[in-house]
C-alpha positions as CSV (number, residue, x, y, z in Angstrom):
1,M,-125.6,-179.0,56.3
2,H,-128.9,-177.9,58.2
3,L,-132.2,-178.8,57.7
4,L,-134.3,-175.7,55.8
5,R,-137.1,-178.0,55.5
6,R,-138.6,-181.5,56.7
7,A,-141.5,-183.3,55.2
8,H,-142.0,-180.4,52.7
9,E,-145.7,-181.4,51.3
10,F,-146.2,-180.3,47.5
11,E,-148.2,-181.5,44.6
12,Y,-147.1,-182.8,41.4
13,R,-148.5,-183.7,38.2
14,S,-148.1,-187.7,37.4
15,G,-146.9,-189.3,34.0
16,Q,-150.9,-190.3,34.0
17,G,-152.1,-186.9,34.6
18,R,-152.9,-187.2,38.2
19,D,-152.2,-184.7,40.9
20,E,-150.1,-186.3,43.4
21,L,-148.8,-185.3,46.8
22,G,-144.7,-185.5,47.5
23,L,-142.9,-185.0,50.3
24,A,-139.2,-183.3,50.3
25,D,-136.5,-182.8,52.6
26,I,-134.4,-180.1,51.8
27,W,-130.9,-179.6,53.3
28,A,-128.1,-176.4,52.7
29,D,-124.9,-175.8,54.0
30,A,-124.1,-172.8,55.9
31,G,-123.1,-170.7,52.7
32,A,-125.8,-171.9,50.6
33,T,-123.7,-172.9,47.9
34,R,-124.3,-176.5,48.0
35,A,-127.8,-178.4,48.8
36,V,-129.5,-181.9,48.9
37,V,-133.2,-182.5,48.4
38,V,-134.2,-185.8,49.2
39,L,-137.7,-186.8,47.6
40,R,-139.6,-189.4,49.5
41,G,-142.6,-191.3,48.8
42,I,-142.3,-190.7,45.1
43,P,-142.1,-193.7,42.3
44,P,-138.5,-193.5,40.7
45,A,-140.3,-193.0,37.4
46,E,-142.1,-189.9,38.6
47,A,-139.2,-188.0,40.4
48,Q,-138.5,-186.0,37.6
49,S,-142.0,-184.6,37.5
50,A,-142.0,-183.8,41.0
51,L,-138.5,-182.5,41.2
52,S,-140.3,-180.3,38.2
53,A,-142.8,-179.0,40.1
54,L,-140.8,-178.4,43.2
55,D,-138.4,-176.3,41.2
56,H,-141.1,-174.2,40.2
57,S,-142.9,-174.0,43.6
58,A,-140.2,-174.3,46.6
59,L,-136.7,-173.9,45.6
60,P,-136.6,-170.8,44.1
61,Y,-137.3,-169.3,47.5
62,L,-135.0,-171.6,49.9
63,L,-132.1,-171.7,47.7
64,R,-129.9,-169.0,45.5
65,P,-129.8,-169.3,41.8
66,D,-126.2,-170.6,41.9
67,T,-126.4,-173.1,44.6
68,R,-125.5,-176.5,43.3
69,V,-128.2,-178.9,44.4
70,L,-127.7,-183.1,44.7
71,V,-131.5,-184.8,44.3
72,L,-131.9,-188.0,45.9
73,T,-135.3,-190.1,45.8
74,L,-135.6,-192.5,48.5
75,R,-138.0,-195.3,47.6
76,P,-140.3,-197.1,50.3
77,C,-138.8,-200.4,51.1
78,A,-141.0,-203.4,50.5
79,L,-141.5,-206.3,52.7
80,G,-137.9,-207.7,53.6
81,Q,-136.0,-205.0,51.8
82,K,-133.7,-201.8,52.4
83,A,-134.7,-198.7,51.6
84,R,-132.6,-197.4,48.7
85,A,-131.9,-193.8,47.3
86,V,-131.3,-192.8,43.6
87,V,-129.4,-189.9,42.4
88,L,-131.3,-188.3,40.0
89,P,-129.3,-187.6,36.6
90,L,-130.0,-184.0,36.0
91,S,-129.4,-183.0,39.8
92,A,-125.6,-181.4,39.4
């Protein structure tokens, strides 16, 4: 895997109707058959909205249509807690 974009900033609409900024790291293998998208600093409840916005803005320009994508959302760690990643169900 190699890094295509680090801390790619994008805008998405939250469930409350506010425009929010999100960050994504986008990785792909050498043949661009598989990719991993890591959403950072986005609440898990907003991850689907953020992924939808990213899918319409950046991913079509970086990945082929037949690329298999795994999407992880990295929750910010609270005081005394470890950071956790959650795999989004619609990302296969």
